[in-house]
C-alpha positions, 0 to 999 in steps of 0.5 A, spaced: 603 498 463 600 504 462 594 502 458 592 496 463 593 502 469 588 506 465 584 500 463 583 499 470 581 506 472 576 506 467 573 499 470 573 502 477 570 508 475 564 504 471 564 499 477 563 506 481 557 509 476 553 503 475 553 502 484 550 510 483 546 508 478 543 502 483 543 506 489 538 511 484 534 507 481 532 502 487 529 507 492 525 510 486 522 503 483 520 501 490 516 508 490 513 506 485 511 499 488 504 496 486 501 495 493 494 493 495 489 497 500 485 493 504 477 495 505 472 494 509 465 495 508 458 494 512 451 491 508 448 497 512 451 503 517 445 503 522 444 497 527 441 496 533 444 494 539 444 486 539 442 486 532 447 483 526 450 486 520 454 483 514 461 486 514 465 485 507 473 486 507 477 486 501 484 485 499 487 482 505 493 477 505 492 470 506 497 467 511 493 470 517 486 470 520 482 477 520 479 480 526 474 485 527 474 489 533 469 494 536 472 502 535 479 501 535 485 496 534 485 493 540 478 494 542 474 488 543 474 482 538 466 481 535 468 476 529 474 472 527 474 470 519 479 464 517 485 467 512 483 468 505 485 462 501 486 466 495 491 471 492 491 479 496 485 480 491 480 476 496 474 478 498 470 476 505 463 476 507 461 475 515 456 476 519 457 480 525 453 481 531 453 487 535 453 487 543 447 489 546 451 493 551 455 498 546 452 505 547 448 508 542 452 512 537 457 512 532 462 506 531 467 504 528 469 497 525 477 495 525 479 489 521 486 487 522 491 482 521 497 479 525 501 479 519 507 484 517 509 483 510 507 488 505 502 492 506 498 486 510 496 488 517 494 495 516 487 496 519 481 497 514 475 501 518 467 502 516 463 507 521 456 504 523 451 507 527 448 503 533 442 505 535 441 512 532 440 513 524 447 514 520 449 521 519 446 525 513 450 524 508 454 530 504 451 534 500 452 532 492 456 537 490 461 535 495 461 527 493 465 525 488 461 524 480 464 517 480 469 512 483 472 507 479 474 501 484 481 497 482 483 503 478 491 504 477 496 506 473 496 503 466 501 499 463 503 505 459 505 510 465 508 504 468 513 503 462 514 511 462 516 511 469 520 505 468 524 508 462 524 515 465 527 512 472 532 507 466 534 514 463 536 518 470 541 512 472 544 512 466 545 520 466 547 519 474 552 514 471 554 518 465 556 524 471 560 519 475 564 517 469 565 524 468 567 527 475 571 521 476 574 522 470 576 529 471 579 528 478 585 524 475 586 528 469 584 522 464 577 524 461 575 520 455 
């Protein structure tokens, strides 16, 4: 009977170790989850009051229309884009008319969606200058030499991260078993 009681303890310790492992691995995995970032660009950063410019958006969700607003996520709606029909790597182009009543100066176009799953719903922004020239670009030394679009972690780095998370989980499970066994005096 002592053997089955000892086996029962080991089974409980193993279950506790597995729970601890999952408690470490799930949050660590979520930290490294891939999340696309929505972007908004304009065909020209300068426009005259009453003029039109082309707005290009990328990476928006499929489930909701996209509203192009002026100066904030609650500002006046300048255009509404139908929901994308392809994946979150979608792209849209829409002509946006700038009202003639907008004061001259720097403004922001904000694209929003009423959809809040994963990263969707987060606004994307683009700066425009109405009736004035665009602000001067930063000095060449301050600009990045190159910018790679759609870059991210490589498959090898993601595999390495997964292996590291698994190794940490196994260490936690092993430590759990050692500590739980010492408390009862039956290590081994």
